[in-house]
C-alpha positions in Angstrom: 19.1 -10.0 11.1 21.7 -8.6 13.6 20.6 -8.3 17.2 20.2 -4.9 19.0 23.8 -4.9 20.3 25.3 -5.5 16.9 23.0 -2.9 15.3 24.5 -0.2 17.5 28.1 -0.6 16.2 29.2 2.0 13.8 30.4 -0.5 11.2 27.1 -2.3 11.1 25.1 0.9 10.9 27.3 2.1 8.0 26.8 -1.2 6.2 23.0 -1.2 6.8 22.4 2.5 5.7 22.3 1.9 1.9 20.1 -1.1 2.2 17.7 0.0 4.9 17.7 3.8 5.6 17.9 5.0 2.0 15.1 2.8 0.6 13.0 3.7 3.7 13.6 7.4 3.1 12.7 7.0 -0.5 9.5 5.2 0.4 8.5 7.9 2.9 9.2 10.6 0.4 7.1 9.0 -2.3 4.2 8.4 0.1 4.4 12.0 1.4 4.2 13.4 -2.2 1.5 10.9 -3.1 -0.5 12.0 -0.1 -0.5 15.6 -1.4 -1.6 14.4 -4.8 -4.3 12.2 -3.2 -5.6 15.2 -1.2 -5.7 17.3 -4.4 -7.6 14.6 -6.3 -10.1 14.2 -3.4 -10.7 18.0 -3.4 -11.1 18.0 -7.2 -13.7 15.2 -7.0 -15.7 16.9 -4.3 -15.6 20.2 -6.2 -16.6 18.5 -9.4 -19.6 16.8 -7.9 -20.8 19.9 -6.0 -20.3 22.3 -9.0 -23.3 23.4 -11.1 -22.1 20.8 -13.7 -21.9 18.1 -11.1 -24.0 15.7 -13.2 -21.1 15.3 -15.6 -19.1 13.5 -12.8 -21.4 10.5 -12.8 -21.8 10.6 -16.5 -18.1 10.5 -17.1 -17.1 7.8 -14.7 -20.1 5.6 -15.8 -19.1 5.7 -19.4 -18.7 2.1 -20.6 -15.6 0.8 -22.4 -15.8 -2.6 -24.0 -12.8 -4.9 -24.9 -13.6 -7.9 -27.2 -11.0 -10.7 -26.7 -13.0 -13.3 -28.8 -12.9 -15.7 -25.9 -14.7 -13.2 -23.6 -15.8 -9.6 -23.8 -15.2 -7.1 -21.0 -17.8 -4.3 -21.0 -17.4 -2.2 -17.8 -17.8 1.5 -16.8 -14.7 3.7 -16.6 -14.9 3.6 -12.8 -14.9 -0.2 -12.7 -11.9 -0.2 -15.0 -10.1 2.0 -12.5 -11.2 0.0 -9.5 -10.7 -3.5 -10.9 -7.8 -3.1 -13.3 -5.8 0.0 -12.4 -6.1 -0.8 -8.7 -4.7 -4.3 -9.4 -1.4 -2.5 -10.0 -1.6 -0.8 -6.6 -2.3 -4.1 -4.9 0.6 -5.7 -6.8 2.9 -3.0 -5.2 1.2 -3.7 -1.8 2.0 -7.4 -2.3 5.7 -6.4 -2.9 5.7 -4.3 0.2 4.3 -7.0 2.3 6.8 -9.6 1.1 9.7 -7.1 1.7 8.5 -6.5 5.2 8.1 -10.2 5.9 11.6 -11.0 4.7 13.8 -8.2 5.9 11.6 -5.4 7.4 9.7 -4.9 10.6 7.8 -8.1 10.2 10.9 -10.3 9.7 11.1 -11.7 13.2 8.6 -12.7 15.8 9.7 -10.2 18.4 9.9 -7.3 15.9 6.6 -8.2 14.3 4.7 -8.6 17.5 3.9 -4.9 18.2 2.7 -3.9 14.7 0.8 -7.1 14.2 -1.0 -6.8 17.6 -1.7 -3.1 16.9 -3.1 -3.8 13.4 -5.3 -6.6 14.8 -6.8 -4.3 17.4 -7.2 -1.6 14.7 -9.2 -4.0 12.6 -11.3 -5.8 15.2 -12.5 -2.9 17.3 -13.6 -0.6 14.4 -15.5 -3.5 12.8 -17.2 -4.2 16.1 -18.3 -0.5 16.6 -19.6 -0.5 13.0 -21.7 -3.6 13.6 -23.0 -2.1 16.9 -24.6 0.5 14.7 -25.6 -1.6 11.7 -26.0 -5.2 12.9 -29.1 -6.6 11.2 -29.6 -3.5 9.1 -29.2 -3.0 5.3 -25.7 -1.6 5.9 -24.4 -4.5 7.9 -22.2 -5.7 5.0 -20.0 -2.6 5.3 -18.2 -3.7 8.5 -14.9 -3.8 6.7 -14.9 -0.1 5.7 -13.4 1.4 8.9 -10.7 -1.3 9.2 -8.2 0.2 6.8 -5.4 2.8 7.3 -4.3 5.0 4.4 -0.5 5.0 4.3 -0.1 8.0 2.1 -2.2 10.3 4.3 -0.8 8.9 7.5 2.8 9.4 6.4 1.9 12.8 5.1 0.8 13.9 8.6 4.0 12.5 10.2 6.1 14.3 7.6 4.6 17.7 8.7 6.2 17.1 12.1 9.7 16.4 10.7 12.2 15.2 13.3 9.7 15.6 16.2 8.6 12.0 15.4 11.4 9.4 15.9 12.2 7.3 12.8 11.3 4.2 14.8 7.8 5.5 15.2 7.4 6.1 11.4 8.6 2.5 10.8 6.1 1.3 13.3 3.3 3.1 11.5 4.4 1.7 8.1 4.5 -1.8 9.5 1.1 -1.4 11.1 -0.4 -0.1 7.9 1.1 -2.9 5.9 -0.3 -5.6 8.2 -3.6 -3.6 8.0 -3.4 -3.9 4.2 -2.8 -7.6 4.5 -6.0 -7.9 6.7 -8.0 -5.8 4.2 -6.8 -8.1 1.4 -8.0 -11.1 3.3 -11.3 -9.5 4.1 -11.8 -8.6 0.4 -11.0 -12.1 -0.8 -13.1 -13.9 1.8 -16.1 -11.6 2.3 -16.4 -9.3 -0.7 -16.1 -11.8 -3.5 -19.1 -13.9 -4.6 -20.3 -16.4 -7.2 -17.0 -18.2 -7.4 -16.4 -20.0 -10.7 -14.0 -22.9 -9.9 -12.9 -23.4 -13.5 -11.7 -19.8 -13.9 -10.2 -19.9 -10.4 -8.2 -22.9 -11.3 -7.0 -21.1 -14.5 -5.8 -18.2 -12.3 -4.1 -20.7 -10.0 -2.3 -22.2 -13.1 -1.0 -18.8 -14.0 0.4 -18.3 -10.5 2.1 -21.6 -10.7 3.5 -20.7 -14.1 5.1 -17.6 -12.8 6.8 -19.6 -10.0 8.1 -22.1 -12.6 9.4 -19.3 -14.9 11.2 -17.7 -12.0 12.9 -21.0 -11.0 13.8 -21.7 -14.6 15.7 -18.4 -14.5 13.5 -16.7 -17.1 14.2 -13.0 -17.0 12.2 -11.6 -19.9 9.7 -9.2 -18.3 7.0 -9.3 -21.1 6.6 -13.1 -20.3 5.7 -12.3 -16.7 3.4 -9.4 -17.8 1.5 -11.7 -20.1 1.1 -14.3 -17.4 0.0 -11.6 -15.0 -2.7 -10.2 -17.4 -4.0 -13.7 -18.0 -4.1 -14.3 -14.2 -6.0 -11.1 -13.7 -8.5 -12.0 -16.4 -9.1 -15.5 -14.9 -9.5 -14.0 -11.4 -11.9 -11.4 -12.8 -14.0 -14.1 -14.4 -13.8 -16.4 -11.3 -15.8 -14.0 -9.1 -12.9 -13.3 -6.7 -12.1 -9.6 -6.9 -9.4 -9.3 -9.5 -7.1 -7.0 -7.4 -6.4 -10.2 -5.4 -4.4 -11.4 -8.4 -2.2 -8.4 -8.1 -1.4 -9.1 -4.4 -0.6 -12.8 -5.1 1.7 -11.9 -8.0 3.5 -9.4 -5.8 4.0 -12.1 -3.1 5.4 -14.5 -5.7 7.9 -12.0 -7.0 11.5 -13.3 -6.4 13.2 -11.4 -3.5 16.8 -12.5 -4.4 19.0 -11.2 -7.2 20.2 -13.4 -10.0 23.8 -12.5 -9.2 25.2 -12.4 -5.7 28.0 -9.9 -4.8 30.9 -12.2 -5.6 29.4 -13.2 -8.9 28.7 -9.6 -9.7 32.3 -8.5 -9.0 33.9 -11.3 -11.0 31.5 -11.0 -14.0 31.7 -7.2 -14.1 35.5 -7.4 -14.1 35.4 -9.7 -17.1 33.0 -7.4 -19.1 35.1 -4.3 -18.1 38.2 -6.0 -19.5 36.3 -6.9 -22.7 35.2 -3.3 -23.1 38.8 -2.0 -22.7 40.2 -4.5 -25.2 37.5 -3.6 -27.7 38.3 0.1 -27.4 42.0 -0.6 -27.6 41.5 -2.5 -30.9 40.4 0.7 -32.7 38.5 -1.2 -35.3 34.8 -1.6 -36.2 34.9 -5.1 -34.7 36.5 -3.7 -31.5 33.8 -1.0 -31.2 31.1 -3.7 -31.6 32.7 -5.8 -28.8 33.0 -2.7 -26.6 29.3 -1.9 -27.1 28.3 -5.5 -26.4 30.3 -5.4 -23.2 28.5 -2.2 -22.1 25.1 -3.8 -22.8 26.2 -6.9 -20.8 27.3 -4.6 -17.9 23.9 -2.9 -18.0 22.1 -6.3 -17.9 24.4 -7.4 -15.1 23.7 -4.3 -13.1 19.9 -4.8 -13.5 20.1 -8.5 -12.6 22.2 -7.8 -9.5 19.1 -6.3 -7.8 16.3 -8.5 -6.7 13.2 -8.4 -9.0 11.1 -7.4 -6.0 13.3 -4.4 -5.3 13.4 -3.3 -9.0 9.7 -3.6 -9.5 8.8 -1.8 -6.2 11.3 1.0 -7.1 9.8 1.3 -10.6 6.1 1.0 -9.8 5.7 2.7 -6.4 6.0 6.2 -7.8 3.4 5.3 -10.5 0.9 4.0 -7.9 1.4 6.9 -5.6 1.5 9.7 -8.2 -1.0 8.3 -10.7 -3.1 5.2 -9.7 -4.2 6.4 -6.3 -5.1 10.0 -7.3 -7.1 8.7 -10.3 -8.9 6.2 -8.0 -9.7 9.1 -5.6 -10.9 11.3 -8.4 -13.2 8.4 -9.6 -14.5 7.4 -6.2 -14.3 10.3 -3.7 -17.0 12.5 -5.3 -20.1 12.8 -3.1 -22.7 15.5 -2.9 -22.4 17.6 0.2 -25.5 19.7 0.0 -27.8 20.2 3.0 -30.0 17.2 2.2 -27.1 14.9 1.8 -25.4 15.9 5.0 -28.7 15.8 6.9 -29.4 12.3 5.6 -25.8 11.1 6.4 -26.1 12.5 10.0 -29.1 10.2 10.5 -27.5 7.2 8.8 -26.1 4.4 10.9 -23.7 3.6 8.1 -22.1 7.1 8.3 -22.1 6.9 12.1 -20.6 3.4 12.1 -17.8 4.3 9.7 -16.9 7.7 11.3 -16.9 6.3 14.9 -15.2 3.2 13.8 -12.3 5.3 12.5 -12.4 8.0 15.2 -12.9 5.7 18.3 -12.4 2.1 17.2 -9.0 2.6 15.4 -7.1 4.4 18.2 -8.7 2.4 21.0 -8.0 -1.0 19.3 -4.4 -0.1 18.4 -3.6 1.2 21.9 -5.4 -1.6 23.7 -3.7 -4.4 21.7 -0.3 -2.6 21.8 -0.5 -2.2 25.6 -1.4 -5.9 26.0 1.5 -7.0 23.7 4.0 -4.9 25.8 2.4 -5.8 29.1 2.6 -9.5 28.3 6.3 -9.2 27.3 5.6 -10.1 23.7 6.9 -6.8 22.3 8.4 -3.5 23.4 7.8 0.1 22.4 9.6 1.5 19.3 13.1 2.8 20.2 12.9 6.4 21.5 9.1 6.4 21.6 6.8 7.1 24.5 3.2 6.1 25.0 1.8 9.6 24.2 3.6 9.3 20.8 2.2 5.8 20.2 -1.2 7.3 21.0 -0.6 10.0 18.3 0.3 7.3 15.8 -2.9 5.3 16.8 -5.0 8.4 16.1 -3.2 9.0 12.7 -3.9 5.4 11.8 -7.6 6.4 12.0 -7.2 8.0 8.6 -8.9 5.4 6.5 -9.3 6.6 2.9 -8.2 4.7 -0.2 -8.9 1.1 0.9 -11.9 2.2 2.9 -13.4 3.8 -0.2 -12.5 0.6 -2.1 -14.3 -1.7 0.3 -17.3 0.7 0.5 -17.7 0.3 -3.3 -17.6 -3.5 -2.9 -19.9 -3.7 0.1 -22.9 -1.8 -1.2 -25.0 -1.9 -4.3 -27.2 0.9 -3.1 -25.7 4.3 -4.2 -27.2 6.0 -1.2 -25.4 3.7 1.2 -22.1 4.2 -0.8 -22.5 8.0 -0.4 -23.2 7.6 3.4 -20.1 5.6 3.7 -18.1 8.1 1.8 -19.2 11.0 4.0 -18.3 8.9 7.1 -14.9 8.2 5.6 -14.2 11.8 4.8 -15.4 13.1 8.1 -13.6 10.5 10.2 -10.4 10.8 8.3 -10.3 14.6 8.4 -10.9 14.6 12.2 -8.2 11.9 12.8 -5.6 13.6 10.6 -6.0 16.9 12.6 -6.2 15.2 16.0 -3.2 13.0 15.3 -1.1 15.9 14.2 -1.9 17.9 17.3 -1.4 14.9 19.6 2.0 14.1 18.2 3.1 17.7 18.2 2.1 18.1 21.9 3.6 14.7 22.9 6.9 15.0 21.0 8.1 18.3 22.3 10.6 20.4 20.3 12.6 18.9 17.4 16.3 18.0 18.2 17.7 21.2 16.5 15.5 23.5 18.6 16.4 21.7 21.8 20.1 22.0 21.0 19.8 25.7 20.2 18.0 26.3 23.5 20.7 24.6 25.5 
């Protein structure tokens, strides 16, 4: 990666724009729209549960669907299919995002990664400690991982409301922080929310992961082969006792990040196919038309293979996870009764208090403390153009823990009452932090550049 002095030159900026700025803008746009759909799905789930026909919510999502594969039979509720199978696609995209950031994003160098990594560690450790202060030794102690997560879609949605008041560097910092947060949540799920490990099935899953690496190195490009290997890996992980979404993350991390053709090969090969197309059209015969059509198909394949599989898959799947998978997950899991009895019970519950305070106090305090230490010790510097009040606003926005928090809450507790208490804590804490973060960033960022120029 170029250093800071090189990055400021016009030529370098122009060269980097298509590769960095445009994909980032596309990512931010997708997450913003996904946040709106996620909010709509959450409201729909709450309305459904609290409507006069609220009993149908549980009946619908607890409907069992069985799949008989001869070797094994999968018989799970619709909610479990969403949480274990559909969410595996979401975590596959998370794995792609993590690998992209590690290779060429904000986590690609020690100095660049220091601040988001330190902030994310603080944002995981302090909320977990606050939760355990409320629930240590109690029935809800296993839920300490719930307030550790940051919801990217909602957090980016809050920043998007502020437009250009928030520097792009600060948005990138939040994305990098949230991605490290996701990595920590994945580790927590794998280590602490998986049980009854079956080593034989786990070895089978490992064999599928090795197979995908071998196929990639053998230059196999037929996507259905990888899909089949991924499905088998998911099944083996599911049967092993490790949560099956971990299979999605590992497959994402194993996805090749380099294209099959480099720029020189692309130019030379494309010129050859273009010449073949022109000669075929010039022949004005049936054989010539066939040759021209074959050349066009070859150019199409060449264009596809000139992009890294990681970039192609992230571009193709990210809208699906943001616009479909996550809203469906919210619809299946965010529903909780909010009548007087439920709210009164939650107000006395240490689980609700631990989750809410973990998000509202632990997240911003941990992020700010660890960020300040990283800057103070000279390990990192603030994002370009950002000030501490703005970093504080981002730390508050990072307290919006929704999707992964709900996910971990469902894994942590078998008691439906504890799950509902955790949901109320997540909803309350996330709502407060979204509003507080917006107001803090708006006050700390001043007027947008256009307004300031107009005033001058």
